[in-house]
Structure formats: structure tokens, C-alpha cells
C-alpha positions as CSV (number, residue, x, y, z in Angstrom):
1,M,-31.4,50.0,-9.9
2,E,-30.2,46.5,-9.1
3,T,-33.5,45.0,-10.3
4,N,-33.1,46.9,-13.5
5,N,-29.6,45.5,-14.0
6,W,-30.9,41.9,-13.4
7,L,-33.8,42.4,-15.8
8,S,-31.5,43.9,-18.4
9,L,-29.4,40.8,-18.2
10,L,-32.4,38.5,-18.6
11,N,-33.7,40.5,-21.6
12,S,-30.3,40.7,-23.3
13,D,-28.3,38.0,-25.2
14,A,-26.3,37.2,-22.0
15,S,-25.2,33.6,-21.8
16,D,-25.9,31.2,-19.0
17,L,-22.3,31.7,-17.9
18,D,-22.8,35.5,-17.7
19,L,-25.9,35.1,-15.6
20,N,-24.1,32.6,-13.3
21,L,-21.2,35.1,-12.7
22,Y,-23.8,37.8,-11.9
23,R,-25.6,35.4,-9.5
24,I,-22.3,34.7,-7.7
25,T,-21.7,38.4,-7.1
26,K,-25.3,39.1,-5.9
27,T,-25.3,36.0,-3.6
28,L,-22.0,37.2,-2.0
29,E,-23.4,40.7,-1.5
30,C,-26.6,39.3,0.2
31,L,-24.6,37.0,2.5
32,L,-22.3,39.8,3.6
33,A,-25.0,42.4,4.0
34,W,-27.7,40.2,5.7
35,Y,-25.8,37.7,7.8
36,F,-22.8,39.6,9.1
37,V,-24.2,43.1,9.7
38,P,-25.8,43.6,13.2
39,G,-29.5,44.1,13.0
40,N,-29.8,42.4,9.6
41,Q,-29.6,38.8,10.7
42,I,-31.3,36.3,8.4
43,S,-32.6,32.9,9.4
44,S,-30.4,29.8,9.4
45,S,-32.4,28.2,6.5
46,I,-31.9,31.2,4.3
47,F,-28.2,31.3,5.1
48,C,-27.9,27.6,4.1
49,R,-29.8,28.1,0.9
50,L,-27.6,31.1,-0.1
51,C,-24.4,29.0,0.7
52,I,-25.7,26.1,-1.4
53,S,-26.5,28.6,-4.2
54,L,-23.1,30.1,-4.0
55,S,-21.4,26.7,-4.1
56,R,-23.3,25.7,-7.2
57,G,-22.5,28.9,-8.9
58,I,-18.8,28.5,-8.2
59,N,-18.9,24.9,-9.3
60,Y,-20.6,25.9,-12.6
61,A,-18.0,28.6,-13.3
62,I,-15.1,26.2,-12.6
63,A,-16.6,23.5,-14.8
64,Y,-16.7,25.9,-17.7
65,G,-13.4,27.6,-17.1
66,Q,-14.7,31.0,-16.1
67,T,-13.4,33.3,-13.4
68,P,-15.6,35.9,-11.6
69,S,-14.8,39.6,-11.5
70,S,-12.1,40.8,-9.1
71,K,-14.9,42.4,-7.0
72,A,-16.6,39.0,-6.6
73,I,-13.4,37.3,-5.7
74,Q,-12.6,39.8,-3.0
75,L,-16.1,39.4,-1.6
76,L,-15.7,35.7,-1.5
77,H,-12.3,36.0,0.3
78,T,-14.0,38.3,2.8
79,L,-16.9,36.0,3.4
80,M,-14.7,32.9,4.0
81,K,-12.8,34.9,6.7
82,K,-15.9,36.1,8.4
83,I,-17.7,32.8,8.9
84,D,-17.5,31.5,12.4
85,Y,-16.7,27.9,11.7
86,Q,-16.7,26.7,15.4
87,N,-20.1,28.2,16.3
88,E,-22.2,27.2,13.4
89,S,-25.3,25.0,13.9
90,D,-25.1,21.4,12.6
91,D,-27.2,22.3,9.5
92,E,-25.1,25.4,8.8
93,L,-21.8,23.5,9.3
94,G,-22.7,20.9,6.7
95,V,-23.3,23.5,3.9
96,V,-20.3,25.6,5.1
97,I,-18.0,22.5,4.8
98,V,-19.3,22.1,1.2
99,L,-18.6,25.8,0.5
100,V,-15.1,25.5,2.0
101,I,-14.3,22.5,-0.3
102,T,-15.8,24.4,-3.3
103,V,-13.6,27.5,-2.5
104,K,-10.6,25.2,-2.1
105,N,-11.1,24.1,-5.7
106,A,-11.4,27.7,-6.8
107,C,-7.9,28.2,-5.2
108,E,-6.5,25.4,-7.2
109,F,-7.9,27.0,-10.4
110,G,-6.1,30.2,-9.7
111,W,-9.0,32.5,-8.7
112,F,-7.0,34.2,-5.9
113,E,-3.6,35.8,-5.3
114,N,-1.0,33.8,-3.5
115,K,-1.5,35.4,-0.1
116,E,-5.3,34.9,-0.3
117,T,-4.9,31.4,-1.5
118,Q,-2.7,30.4,1.4
119,E,-5.3,32.0,3.9
120,L,-8.1,30.0,2.3
121,L,-6.2,26.8,2.2
122,T,-5.3,27.2,5.9
123,I,-9.1,27.6,6.6
124,A,-9.7,24.3,4.8
125,H,-6.9,22.6,6.7
126,E,-8.4,23.8,10.0
127,I,-11.8,22.4,9.0
128,E,-10.2,19.1,8.2
129,K,-8.6,18.9,11.7
130,M,-11.8,19.8,13.4
131,Y,-14.5,17.8,11.6
132,C,-13.3,15.3,9.1
133,T,-10.4,13.7,7.1
134,L,-10.1,15.1,3.6
135,G,-9.1,12.5,1.0
136,S,-6.7,13.2,-1.9
137,T,-7.4,14.5,-5.4
138,R,-3.8,13.9,-6.2
139,P,-3.5,10.2,-5.2
140,S,-0.1,9.1,-4.2
141,F,-0.4,5.6,-2.7
142,S,2.6,4.1,-1.0
143,H,4.4,1.4,-2.9
144,H,2.8,-1.2,-0.7
145,S,-0.8,0.1,-1.3
146,S,-0.1,0.4,-5.1
147,S,1.1,-3.2,-5.1
148,L,-2.0,-4.3,-3.3
149,L,-4.3,-2.4,-5.7
150,N,-2.6,-4.0,-8.7
151,M,-3.0,-7.5,-7.2
152,I,-6.7,-6.8,-6.5
153,M,-7.3,-5.8,-10.1
154,Q,-5.4,-8.9,-11.4
155,R,-7.1,-11.4,-9.1
156,F,-10.7,-10.2,-9.1
157,Y,-11.4,-7.6,-11.9
158,P,-9.7,-9.1,-15.0
159,S,-12.5,-7.6,-17.1
160,M,-11.7,-4.0,-16.1
161,K,-8.7,-1.8,-16.8
162,L,-7.8,0.8,-14.2
163,G,-7.2,4.3,-15.6
164,P,-6.3,7.6,-13.9
165,I,-7.3,7.8,-10.2
166,I,-9.4,10.9,-9.6
167,A,-9.8,10.7,-5.8
168,S,-8.7,8.3,-3.1
169,I,-9.1,7.6,0.6
170,E,-7.0,5.2,2.7
171,A,-9.3,4.3,5.6
172,K,-8.0,2.8,8.8
173,S,-9.8,0.4,11.1
174,G,-12.2,2.2,13.4
175,F,-14.6,5.1,13.0
176,G,-13.9,7.5,10.2
177,A,-15.5,10.5,8.5
178,S,-13.6,11.1,5.3
179,V,-14.4,13.7,2.6
180,V,-12.8,14.2,-0.7
181,D,-13.7,16.6,-3.5
182,F,-12.8,16.3,-7.2
183,N,-13.5,18.5,-10.2
184,I,-14.9,17.6,-13.6
185,Q,-14.4,20.2,-16.2
186,K,-16.7,20.1,-19.2
187,K,-14.0,21.0,-21.7
188,N,-11.8,18.1,-20.6
189,H,-14.6,15.5,-20.2
190,Q,-14.9,12.7,-22.7
191,S,-18.4,11.3,-23.0
192,D,-17.2,7.7,-23.3
193,K,-15.3,7.9,-20.0
194,K,-16.9,6.4,-17.0
195,F,-16.1,7.0,-13.3
196,W,-16.1,4.0,-11.0
197,L,-15.9,3.6,-7.2
198,L,-13.7,0.7,-6.0
199,V,-13.7,-0.3,-2.3
200,A,-11.4,-3.1,-1.1
201,E,-10.1,-4.3,2.2
202,T,-6.3,-4.6,2.2
203,D,-5.8,-6.7,5.3
204,N,-6.3,-9.9,3.3
205,I,-6.6,-9.9,-0.5
206,E,-6.2,-13.6,-0.9
207,T,-10.0,-14.1,-1.4
208,S,-12.9,-12.2,-2.8
209,A,-14.1,-11.4,0.7
210,C,-11.9,-8.3,0.5
211,L,-14.5,-6.9,-2.0
212,I,-17.3,-6.8,0.5
213,N,-18.4,-3.3,1.4
214,P,-17.6,-2.4,5.1
215,Q,-21.0,-3.2,6.6
216,D,-21.2,-0.2,8.9
217,V,-20.0,2.5,6.5
218,N,-22.1,4.8,4.3
219,F,-20.7,6.0,0.9
220,L,-22.2,9.1,-0.6
221,V,-21.7,11.3,-3.7
222,N,-22.9,14.9,-3.6
223,G,-25.0,14.0,-0.6
224,E,-26.7,11.1,-2.3
225,A,-26.4,7.5,-1.1
226,I,-24.6,5.1,-3.4
227,N,-26.8,2.1,-4.1
228,T,-25.7,-1.1,-2.3
229,R,-23.1,0.9,-0.3
230,T,-25.1,2.4,2.5
231,L,-26.7,0.9,5.7
232,L,-30.2,1.2,4.2
233,G,-29.4,-0.9,1.1
234,M,-26.2,-2.8,1.9
235,D,-25.0,-5.5,-0.4
236,H,-23.4,-8.2,1.8
237,Q,-21.4,-10.0,-0.9
238,P,-18.4,-9.1,-2.9
239,Q,-19.1,-6.3,-5.4
240,M,-17.9,-5.1,-8.7
241,P,-16.8,-1.4,-8.9
242,T,-19.8,1.0,-8.9
243,C,-20.4,3.3,-11.8
244,L,-20.9,6.9,-10.6
245,N,-21.6,8.8,-13.8
246,S,-25.3,9.3,-13.1
247,M,-24.5,10.9,-9.7
248,L,-21.7,13.3,-10.9
249,K,-21.9,16.8,-12.3
250,F,-19.6,19.2,-14.0
251,G,-17.7,21.3,-11.4
252,T,-16.9,20.2,-7.9
253,N,-18.2,16.8,-6.7
254,L,-18.1,15.7,-3.1
255,F,-17.4,12.1,-2.0
256,Q,-18.0,10.9,1.6
257,A,-17.2,7.8,3.5
258,V,-18.6,7.8,7.0
259,G,-18.9,5.0,9.5
260,E,-17.1,2.2,11.4
261,F,-14.5,0.4,9.3
262,D,-13.8,-3.2,10.3
263,G,-10.3,-3.1,8.7
264,N,-8.0,-1.1,6.5
265,Y,-9.4,-0.1,3.1
266,I,-8.4,1.4,-0.2
267,I,-11.2,3.6,-1.6
268,L,-10.9,5.3,-4.9
269,V,-12.8,7.0,-7.7
270,A,-11.1,6.3,-11.0
271,Y,-11.6,6.1,-14.7
272,M,-12.0,2.4,-15.7
273,S,-12.9,0.6,-18.8
274,Y,-14.0,-2.9,-19.7
275,V,-11.5,-5.2,-21.5
276,D,-11.7,-8.7,-22.9
277,A,-11.1,-11.1,-20.0
278,S,-11.1,-14.2,-22.2
279,L,-8.1,-16.5,-22.3
280,P,-4.8,-14.5,-22.7
281,P,-2.4,-15.5,-25.5
282,E,-0.7,-17.8,-23.0
283,L,-2.9,-20.5,-21.5
284,P,-3.2,-20.7,-17.7
285,P,-0.6,-22.8,-15.9
286,D,-1.2,-26.5,-15.9
287,Y,-3.1,-28.1,-13.1
288,V,-1.1,-30.5,-10.9
289,Q,-3.3,-33.0,-9.1
290,S,-2.3,-33.5,-5.5
291,T,-1.8,-37.1,-4.5
292,L,-2.1,-36.6,-0.8
293,E,-5.8,-36.9,-0.7
294,Y,-5.8,-40.1,-2.7
295,S,-3.2,-42.0,-0.7
296,D,-5.9,-44.3,0.9
297,S,-5.9,-47.7,-0.9
298,D,-9.7,-47.8,-1.1
299,I,-9.7,-44.5,-3.0
300,M,-6.8,-45.5,-5.2
301,E,-8.8,-48.6,-6.2
302,G,-12.0,-46.7,-6.8
303,E,-13.2,-44.6,-9.7
304,S,-14.2,-41.0,-10.4
305,R,-17.3,-40.0,-12.4
306,I,-16.6,-36.7,-14.3
307,S,-19.2,-34.7,-16.2
308,L,-18.1,-33.1,-19.5
309,N,-20.7,-30.4,-19.0
310,C,-19.7,-27.3,-17.1
311,P,-21.5,-27.0,-13.7
312,I,-22.1,-23.3,-14.4
313,G,-23.6,-23.2,-17.9
314,L,-24.6,-26.9,-18.1
315,T,-23.1,-26.9,-21.6
316,R,-20.1,-28.8,-23.0
317,I,-16.8,-27.7,-21.5
318,K,-14.5,-26.0,-24.1
319,T,-11.6,-25.0,-21.9
320,P,-11.4,-27.2,-18.8
321,V,-10.0,-25.4,-15.8
322,K,-10.1,-25.5,-12.0
323,G,-8.5,-23.9,-9.1
324,R,-4.9,-24.4,-8.2
325,T,-5.8,-25.9,-4.8
326,C,-8.9,-27.9,-6.0
327,K,-8.6,-31.5,-5.1
328,H,-11.3,-33.0,-7.4
329,F,-11.3,-34.3,-10.9
330,Q,-14.3,-32.2,-12.0
331,C,-13.6,-29.2,-14.2
332,F,-15.5,-26.1,-15.3
333,D,-15.4,-24.0,-18.4
334,F,-13.0,-21.0,-18.4
335,D,-15.3,-18.6,-20.3
336,N,-18.4,-19.5,-18.1
337,F,-16.4,-19.0,-14.9
338,I,-15.0,-15.6,-16.1
339,E,-18.4,-14.4,-17.3
340,I,-20.3,-15.2,-14.0
341,N,-17.5,-13.6,-11.9
342,C,-17.4,-10.5,-14.0
343,Y,-21.0,-10.0,-13.0
344,R,-20.8,-11.1,-9.3
345,P,-17.1,-11.5,-8.2
346,L,-17.5,-14.4,-5.8
347,W,-14.6,-16.2,-7.3
348,R,-15.4,-19.7,-5.9
349,C,-15.1,-23.0,-7.5
350,P,-18.6,-24.2,-8.6
351,H,-17.8,-27.7,-7.6
352,C,-16.1,-27.5,-4.2
353,N,-16.8,-23.9,-3.3
354,E,-13.2,-23.1,-2.5
355,Y,-11.9,-19.6,-3.4
356,V,-10.4,-19.4,-6.9
357,S,-9.2,-16.0,-8.1
358,Y,-8.4,-15.3,-11.7
359,T,-4.7,-15.9,-11.1
360,D,-5.5,-19.2,-9.4
361,I,-7.1,-20.7,-12.5
362,C,-5.2,-23.7,-14.0
363,L,-5.7,-25.7,-17.2
364,D,-6.4,-29.4,-16.7
365,R,-4.4,-31.1,-19.5
366,N,-5.9,-34.5,-18.7
367,M,-9.4,-33.2,-19.3
368,V,-8.2,-31.5,-22.5
369,E,-7.1,-34.9,-23.8
370,I,-10.4,-36.5,-22.6
371,L,-12.4,-33.9,-24.5
372,K,-10.4,-34.5,-27.6
373,K,-10.7,-38.3,-27.4
374,V,-14.4,-38.8,-26.8
375,G,-17.4,-38.0,-29.0
376,E,-19.8,-35.1,-28.7
377,N,-22.5,-37.6,-27.5
378,V,-20.5,-38.5,-24.4
379,V,-21.8,-36.6,-21.4
380,E,-19.7,-38.2,-18.7
381,V,-16.5,-40.3,-18.2
382,I,-15.6,-42.7,-15.5
383,V,-11.9,-42.8,-14.7
384,H,-10.5,-45.9,-12.8
385,H,-7.8,-44.7,-10.5
386,A,-5.9,-48.0,-10.4
387,D,-5.0,-48.2,-14.1
388,G,-6.2,-44.9,-15.6
389,S,-8.7,-46.6,-17.9
390,L,-11.5,-44.5,-19.1
391,K,-15.2,-45.5,-19.5
392,E,-17.4,-43.3,-21.6
393,V,-21.0,-42.6,-20.5
394,L,-23.1,-42.0,-23.7
395,L,-26.3,-40.2,-24.1
396,E,-28.7,-42.4,-26.2
397,E,-32.3,-41.6,-27.0
398,N,-33.5,-45.2,-27.0
399,D,-32.3,-45.9,-23.5
400,S,-34.9,-45.2,-20.8
401,S,-32.3,-43.6,-18.7
402,G,-30.8,-41.8,-21.6
403,L,-27.4,-43.2,-20.7
404,S,-25.2,-46.1,-21.7
405,S,-21.5,-46.8,-21.2
406,R,-18.5,-48.4,-22.9
407,N,-14.8,-48.7,-22.2
408,T,-12.3,-46.7,-24.4
409,G,-9.1,-48.0,-23.0
410,L,-6.3,-46.3,-21.1
411,L,-5.9,-42.6,-20.7
412,H,-2.3,-41.5,-21.2
């Protein structure tokens, strides 16, 4: 009779959603009849496969806004109360935790009555205390953490705009096993939206070193390792946020962070979008040259040779900038610096290798005047420290060296 019902569904005009709801009911009946009735014990592998199938079915229903029959909901409630969470094997425990998280999402979408919802949420809470730390799908960072996150975005990710946070974990120093689930509903999803993973250490956000992934921590989505963020393929340099769209699915998604944290971290999955990181309407603050490092008389009587080409792109500097704490005359081009750091956020001066975040960039007014004053055929200038006189170094085709020089007077 049951086979005939199944075949009739397949042969009818039943939608995929109808078939999924039927699958949920039959999977629940199989689990309750085979696994929990004495004499009908099934193997661990079959139990795991049925639990995974049930989780997928529930996720699919949630994603498309469907609710199973009252019979199926009652069976699901019964199943979750019968599982012996403390005595499951390691393999079984893994899929059971996934099932618990999936059912917790079903609670949030109103599948159960209040009493049943509270019972199931209590089970999820007990699982958290025994085996892992559950992250938040309703992020509520402290004021301090929110301030740190805003500073991280301003300093190191000027090309990205942070949107709604979908899930978050605040990891503490030491070993941690954190799990957070979040739901993506098809009816609410916009195809142009992208989900990104951001990981940043909060102990010291002065330099881009805070963007280095914790080296002994694995990050996974739906059981799949996130490229460059696991021990087998670790990126050892500062990273841009990681796009997760190809790893996510409609319904419940599971994000895990497991390993030894070498500090305190903010970890979040959020909507982000690219923005123009070119010069804002207001130019960066003016650079002020420190005089301390030039107090020696020999240096003051010397000269500095300055290239008018950017050390990054090797092309003519358009907007001459350098770091607030840089102690050299050489500048680099603003656009080139932003472009290279929006690909790989090292945020280091290309001349002295000091850390220079986006908010540390300063405009060198002296170099602005030099660029205005000299011709396009000038590739370098020599500045005499004693009187500020400027000597141009020209590029001439007839010169065997390609270079010649002439004085252009004082630079004011």
C-alpha cells in the first residue's frame, strides 16, 4: 500500500515540494520503526544516512517556506526526544548535531507549538554545553567589538561595504569548537547578494597582521573546507574576506570554526558589496615631514633623489601619497596603492615596508608641487636639503644613459 502511494505521487503532477514533504514523513517513520524498536535495530551507517536525508528534507522545506503535516511534526518531536545524545558513536553524533541544528531552525520558523519548541530548544542548549559553542544568528556585538569591526573595515577594507551580518562568532584565545547555523530562504534571496566570511584578530588592529587567518584553526561550511582557511591549504598572509556563495545552499547552512586560536577573534558571515575606494571628496590629510631623522648636519647638507614614477606600477605618479609615519621623501601613487591592497591587503609602504593602513595615507603637498612644476619627460628630481633647490633628471633618447639633468631653482 505504501509503495502504491509513493508511485502514485511520482506518476501524478505532484511538485518537488510535495515529494519532499512525503520524504520527510517516511524518513521519520523509518527511523522510529527501525532504530528505536527492540529487535529492529539498523546499522549505524543507515541511521546516519537517514538523519542526513531528514536534515536535507527539513532544510528544503524551510527554504521554500513549507510546513510538513501535523503528523510529521509530531513524529519529528518524538524522534528528537528519543535520541540518546550522550551514547551515540562519533559518526552518529556528528550527523545528530546537524539534525539538532536543523530542527532548531524549524522551531524558529514556527513548526512546533510553544511547549514543544521549548523542549527542542532545551535539547539544542544541552548539546551546546556538551560538545561545542553555538554562534549567533542574531549578532549582537558589544559596543567595543562593534567599534573594532568598524575600524577594521575602514583601515583595511575600503573597497568593501559591510551589510547585514548573518552569523557571528567571538572566539577567545585557546582551543575552540564553534558551530553556527543560518538559514537562506529562496523567496528572500537576491541573486546579486554575496555572502562573505571575515576573520580578524581583535587584540591588535593597528596593522594588517590582524587579517591573518589563525594558523591552527579550520573553517568549514556545510562540512566543506574553506579554501585558504584550513590547515591543509592555509594562507599565511593577510586575507580579503572570502566569498561563500558557491558553498551555500537554500535552507540551513552550517558554519564551523575548530582549532587552537592564538588570540581573540571576530568571525562573521555577512552581506558585503564592493564600493569605489578611490580618493574621497576630501583629500587625505597633508603629510608632515619629521625633522628628527634629518637633524644630522651631514644629512642636512646632502640631497635626496626622488623618482616621479610610482614604485608599484612604475608609471607616473598622479596623486603622491605616503604613510603618516614614513620618514622618506619618495612617494607612491594613491590609486596604485589602493588597487594592490584591495587584492592582497598587506598595507605596507612599497618604499620602506612600514605598515600603512588606508586611514594612515597622507598627501605630500611638496610632491604635488613638484609634479606640477616639471615636465612629463622628467623621471626623477634631486632635492638639496640645505636650500631646497630642485634639480630635474630628464629622460633623453640621445643620451647613452638615457638621463641628463638641469637645475630648476628653488622649490617653495
